[in-house]
C-alpha positions in Angstrom: 8.1 -9.1 18.6 9.3 -6.5 21.0 8.5 -2.8 20.2 12.2 -2.1 19.4 12.3 -5.1 17.0 9.2 -3.8 15.3 10.7 -0.4 14.9 13.9 -1.8 13.5 12.1 -4.0 11.0 10.0 -1.0 9.9 13.2 1.1 9.4 14.8 -1.8 7.4 11.8 -2.3 5.1 11.4 1.4 4.6 15.0 1.8 3.7 14.8 -1.0 1.2 11.6 0.4 -0.4 12.9 3.9 -0.6 16.2 2.8 -2.2 14.7 0.4 -4.8 16.4 -2.5 -3.1 13.5 -4.9 -3.2 12.7 -6.8 -6.4 9.4 -5.6 -8.0 7.8 -9.0 -7.3 8.3 -8.6 -3.6 7.3 -4.9 -3.2 3.7 -5.7 -2.4 4.6 -8.3 0.2 7.1 -5.8 1.8 4.4 -3.1 1.9 2.0 -5.5 3.5 4.5 -6.5 6.1 5.3 -2.8 6.7 1.6 -2.1 7.1 1.2 -4.9 9.6 4.2 -3.9 11.6 3.2 -0.2 11.6 -0.2 -1.0 12.9 0.8 -3.8 15.3 0.3 -1.7 18.4 -1.9 1.0 16.9 -5.6 0.9 17.5 -6.5 4.3 16.1 -8.4 4.3 12.9 -6.5 5.9 10.0 -7.5 7.2 6.7 -7.4 4.1 4.5 -6.4 6.1 1.4 -3.3 7.7 3.0 -2.2 5.8 6.0 0.7 6.8 8.2 3.0 4.0 7.0 2.9 5.5 3.5 4.5 8.7 4.7 8.0 7.2 5.0 9.4 8.5 1.7 8.3 8.2 -1.9 5.2 6.1 -2.3 5.4 3.0 -4.6 2.7 4.3 -6.9 4.7 7.5 -7.4 7.7 5.4 -8.6 5.6 3.2 -10.8 3.8 6.2 -12.3 6.9 7.0 -14.3 6.0 4.0 -16.6 2.4 4.5 -17.8 1.8 0.8 -18.7 3.2 -0.4 -15.3 1.2 2.3 -13.5 -2.1 1.4 -15.1 -1.5 -2.2 -14.4 -0.6 -1.4 -10.8 -3.7 0.6 -10.3 -5.9 -2.0 -12.0 -4.5 -4.9 -10.0 -4.7 -3.2 -6.7 -8.3 -2.1 -7.3 -9.1 -5.7 -8.2 -7.3 -7.1 -5.1 -9.3 -4.9 -2.8 -12.6 -5.7 -4.5 -11.8 -9.4 -4.3 -11.3 -9.4 -0.5 -14.2 -7.0 0.4 -16.1 -9.5 2.4 -13.2 -11.6 3.7 -10.6 -9.5 5.6 -12.5 -7.0 7.7 -15.7 -6.9 9.8 -17.2 -4.4 7.3 -16.5 -4.1 3.6 -15.9 -0.3 3.6 -12.1 -0.2 4.1 -11.5 -2.4 1.1 -14.2 -0.7 -1.0 -12.7 2.7 -0.3 -9.2 1.4 -1.1 -10.5 -0.1 -4.4 -12.3 3.1 -5.2 -9.1 5.2 -4.6 -7.2 3.1 -7.2 -10.1 3.2 -9.7 -10.3 7.0 -9.3 -6.5 7.3 -9.8 -6.8 5.2 -13.0 -9.7 7.2 -14.4 -7.8 10.4 -13.6 -4.6 9.3 -15.3 -6.4 7.9 -18.4 -8.1 11.3 -18.9 -4.8 13.0 -19.2 
């Protein structure tokens, strides 16, 4: 894709996510596409717990956090997802381990409240 096409696709997905226009079953896929598009030309290493592509409006976990059962499930499933792919997606396991840890820490923090 050309750079302009990537930027337009990012805008479109961001708009859909911000305005709750994506079915809940497709949110993760949309976020992953957004992540891939956002990082297509970027070689700079970002903080894995708060990457730039999450700074485009309200984060999904903030929306889900309004429903405690859904929020806890979301945190648990994402932690499990990142643990599952630790040795399969990246050259080193640390990105996915840190992502999983972030979700686990959020779950622990919320359960203490």
